[in-house]
N, C-alpha and C positions, 0 to 999 in steps of 0.2 A: 198399347204400345210395346209392353214387354212381350206379349204373346207372339207377335211376329218377328221378333229379333233372333229367332233361333232357326238358322238355315244352314244348310250344308256349306262348308268352305271350299272356295275354289280360288285358286292364285289369281290375283289381279295384275293386270299389266303395268300399274303405276308403282312407282317406288314407295317404300314404306316410310311412315311417319310415326312419330311417338303417339302414344294415346293421349287424350285430353285431360285424363285425371291423373296421368303420371309418366315418366319417361319409359322409353323402352329398355326393358332389363333382360332382353334376350341376348345379349352379346356373349354370355358366357354361360357355361352349365352351373357354375356355382351360384350365379345370381338367380338363375332359374330356380334352383333348389331352394335357396333361402327365401326367395318370394313365394313358392309354392308351400313350404313348411309354414311360414308366417301367415298365409292365407287360409289353409285348411285347418290349422290349429285353432280350437275353441279359445276365444281371448277371455282373460279375467277383465276385471273392471279397471284394473291399473292399466291393461293393454288398451282397453277401449279409450280410456282418457288419453293415452299416449298417441293413438292413432286418430284421434277425433279432430279431422282437418277442417279449414274454414269453408270448404264446400258444402258442409251440412246446412249452411244458412241458405243455400239454394232451395231447401226444402221450405224455410219459411217464406221466401219469394214466391214460390209456386202456390203455396197454400193461402198466402195473403190475397194473390190475384184471383183466386177463386171466390174468396169472401167478396171482393170488389165487383166482380162479375154478378154475384147473386144480389149485390145491392144495387147495380145499375141495370139489371136484366129488364127489358122494355115490357115484358108480358107479365101480368099479375104482379106489377111493381108496387111495392108498398103492402103487398099482402101478407097476413101473419106467416106464412109459410116461408115466402123470400126473407122477410126480416128474421125469422128464426134461424134459418140456414146461414144468413149472413152473420149473426152473432155467434152461431156454433163454430163457423170457421174462423171468426175473429179471434174468439177466446182460445180456441185450440191452437191458433197460429200463436197468440200471445204466450201461453205455456211453453210451447216449443221453442219461442225465441229467448225466453227466459231460461230455460232448461240447458239450451245450447250455449248461452253465454256463461252460465255457472260452469259448465264443463270445459268451455274453452278457457275460461280464467283458471281453473284448476290445472289444465294442462301446462300452460305457461308459468304457473307458480311452482309446481311439483317438479316440472321438468324444463327447467329456464333455458336449456341449451337447445331445444326444439325450436325455439323462435329463430334463432339465426339459421338454422337449417332450413326452416320453411321459407324465411324470407329470401333466401338465396336460390331456391328452387323455381326454375323458369315458368313452372306451370302452377303449383299449388298457392304461391304467393299472389298470384292475381285473384284467386277466390276471396281475398279478403273485401272486396268490392261488394260482396254478397251480404255482408253485415249491414252496412247502412241501408242497402236496397231492401233487405227484409225488414227492416224498421221502418221504412217509408209507408209498406204497405199497411202496417199497423197505425202510423200517424194519419192516414188517408181515411180509414173506417172510423177511427176515434173522432175526427173531426166532422165527417159527414154523417154518419150513422149514430154514433154515440152522442154527440153533441147537437147537431142540427135537426136530427129526426126525434130523438128522445129528449132533448134539452138538459142532458145530464151535466151537473157541476157547474152550469152557468159561466160567467166570466172568469172565475179562477180556473175552471177545468180547461176552458179554452186557452188561456194565457200559458197554463202548465203544457198543453200540446204544442203550442206555438214555441216555447222554450225547448222543448224536444226537438223541434223541427230545426232550429238554430244549431243544436249540439249535433245533429245528423248532418246538417249541411257542413259543419266544421270536419267531421270525419270524413265526408264525401270528398272535401276539397283536399284532404290529406292522403285520401286514397289514390285520387287523381294524380297530383302532381308528384306525389311521394313515390308512388309505384312506377311511375314513368322514369322518374330519375333513377330508381333501383335497377329498372330493366335496362337501362343505359350504362350504368356504371358498375353493378355488381353481377349481372347476369349474363349467360351467353345465348344469344338467340340467332336463329337463321330464317331465310326465306322459306325453307323447305319444312321446317319444323313449325311454322306458323299456323295457329288456328285463330278462329274468332274470339277464343278465350282472353286475347289480348284487348277486347272491348270491355271487360269487366271493371277495370279500374276506371275508364273514362265516362263510361255510361252512369256511374254513380251520380254525376252532377244533372244529367238529364231526368233521372228520376226524382232526385231531391227537387228540382224545379217543378215538376208536375205536382209534387206534394204541396208546394207553395201555391200554386194556382188554387188547388182545393182548398186551403187555408182562407184565401183572400175573402171570400164572400162572408165568412164568420166573423173576421177581423173587421171588416168594414162597417159593421155595426155598432162596435164600440170604439174603434179607432180608425178613421180613414187614412191617417197618416201611417200607421203601422201597416195597413193593408198596401198602401203604395210602395212602401219600403219592401215589403215581402215580394210583390210582384215585379218590381224594379231588379231587385236582386236575382229573383228566379228567371227572369228574362235573360239576365247576363250569364247565369249558369247553363241554361239550355243552349245558348249560343256557342259557349265554349265546348260543351260536351259534344254537341252535333256535330261541330266541326272537326273535333279530333276523331270521331267515330267514323265521319266520312272519309277521312284522312287513311285510317287503318283499313276501312272496307275496300279502298281503291287498290291498296297493297294486297289485300286478301284475295282480290279478283286476279290480280297477277300471279300470285301463289298457285290458285286453282289451275290457270290456264298453263303455267311452266311444269307443276308436279302433279297436277290431278286432284282429285277429291281426297281427303283424308282417310286413312283406313281405321277400321276397329270401330271402337265407340267414340273415336274423335269425329266421325261423320255427322254426329248429332249436333256438334257446335254449329253446322251450317243453319240452324235455326236461330242462332243469337242475333244475326243482323237485324232481324224483325223486330228486336227490343228496342234498340236505340232509335230506329226510324218511328216505330209506332209510339213509343212513349214521348219521343219529342213532338210529333203530331199533336198528340193529347194535351202536352204541356201548352203548345201555342194556342190550342182552342180555349183552354181553361184561362190562360193570361190574356188572350185577346178579349174575352168576356169580361174580365176583371178590369183591364183599362177602359173599356167602353163605359163601364159603371162609376170608374174613379175619376175619368177625364171629362170636361175640362176642370182645371183646378179653380178654385175661389179666392186664391191667394198669389203671391208672386207678381213677377213683370207682367203689366197688363198686355204688352205687346208679344209676350213669349208664347212658343208654339203650344205649350200645355194649357194655355188659357183659351185657345181657340175653340169654338163649338164644335167643330168636327173632327178634332185631333183623335178622340177616343173611338168614333166609328171608323176612322181611317186605319187605326192601328189594328182593330178587330179583323177588318177585311184582309189586311196584309198576311195576318196570322191565320185565318181560314184559308187562304190560298196556299200558304206555305203548308199547312197542315194536309191539304189534299194532295200536294206534291209528295209529301213523305208518306201517305197513305199508300200512294202508288208505288213507291220505292219498297215498302214493306211488303205488298203483295208480290213484287217482283221477287222479292228474296224468299218468299214462301213458294214460289214456283221454283226456283232453284234448289231449295232444300229439299223439295219431294223429289225432284229429279236425282238429285245427288245420293238422297237416301235409298231411293229404288234401285239404283245403279250398284251401290255397296251391298245391298242385302242379296242380290243376285250371285255375287262373287264370294261372299264370306259371311262367317257367322259373328254375331255381336253378343257378346255375354253382358248380361245386366250389370251395371256399376252405378255409383252414386252419381256420376255426372249426368245421368238421364234426367235428373231433376232440373237440368238447365234448359230442358226444352219447354217446361210448363208456363213460366213467366213471360217469355217472348209471345207466346201464344196467346196467353191471357190478355197481355197489353194489346196485342192486334184486335181481340174481340171487344175489348172495352172502347178502342178508339172507334171502332164501327158504331156502337151505341151512341157515341158523343156527336159523330157526324150525322147519324140518323135524327138527332135532336136539333142539330144546326140547319140542315137542309130539310127537315120534315120529309126524310126519304124512307120509303118502305123498303128500298133495296138494301140500305146501310143496316136498317132494323132488322130484317130477315137473315141477311149474311152473317150479321154480327151474332144473332140469336145461335144460328147453326154452328158456327165456329165457337161460340161459348160453350154450347153442349159437347162439342167434340174435345175441348180443352178440358172439361170436367172428366169426361172419359179417360182422357190421357193422364190425368191427376191420379184417378182410381187405379189405372193400370201400372203406375209407376209406384203408387204407394203400397200396394198389396205385397209384390216382391221385396221391398224395403223392409217390410214388417217381418216378413218370413226370414229375412237374412239377419235381423238383429239379435235374436237369441244366440246364434253361434257366434256372432261377432265378425263373421266374414266380410260384411260390407264396411267395417271399420278397417281402413287401410291407408296408410299415410306414406305416399311414393317417396316424400322428401326424407323418410327415415330408413329406405331400403339401401342407400349408400352407406349410411352409418352401420346398418347390421351386417351388409357384406364385408365392408372394411373390418369390423370385429371378427367375422368369422375367418378371414384371411390371416389376421394377425393370431387368431388362435391356431389355425392350422399350421402356420409358420413356426409358432413356438412348439407345437407338438412335434413337427418334423426335426426341429433342433434337438429336441429332449432325445428322440429315437437316434439321432444321429451320434449324440454324446453318450 
């Protein structure tokens, strides 16, 4: 991925829009100089903590999706090699998640004012949603591989994972509704500056719902009531999250038609629509299977719909049809993303940025959806296509991970756009003060 991002720059015919990882700071010479100095200067540990943005949790999302792909890969499934790679990526992702959480906590403890700057930033604040989604990938592997495959921890471990899921659900709900409220009340947005980063807060509900569907089979062994509660709540979340996502995607299509493709690194955000469509489809498949095994109920009103013999099978069929429709939408967005990326690369150079990590998770979700559809339909097409796409996603992960590792020692990749205005403002005040001193 990183290797083909270096192309000669050609002026695009469309109007300029801000980069997806931060605002456009090219409006003045002073802002360019301040941003350049801050980027090129080797950052100390203190600077790294100050500039550690929520976007770093996109790394855990992408790495977690690779672990899930190894677990669900249809060829050599269950072999020691595949299990080894699954566990390796899981524990590596767990270490990253804990490390990032500690650094994030230190950032807001030692620099409390940064939180208010970040939450008001129209782009950086939206990356808060990557935190619960990164945690979801850990919950999925913990429940499927660690517990169901190896039987680790028994019932206490499963209930601990389930409790973590509920905490993650609460955070996801806060991210979704809280960030939409903040976007409306505290931030300034326009159709021209819109990117699919707007999806990040709302897609948290979709991702959390899929994790609930993964937990249901394990919970059903110990408590069918808890399993039914989890499945029902997950279904409500996926409906809300998918509905909001489709609303935003409709607006995004209008933005593309009116203003054209985003420029710079923002063009990579065209892959994000694959995420909510693919993850919602996967969630529907898991929840449909869950309701088929949980229904009909053996208690309640004998004439109620949940007591009827065909209810579970009917719900599953509806979910499967919905998943196939969403797979089609996700495939459509992949075509649009490839066309947009190729169009932009022919006209300008795209420098590597942390926001590149946002492309791994959606593609991993799409590959995993194909694996699940292959099982549902016993389809060789979905199995082969999903395997090819999974290998491509792994290559993408490697191509993004390598430049990230190279940029960490110098600290150049640690850049918080929400702090640029503060730095520029301080420079302006200092310059004004120096000018007054010279005048006096």
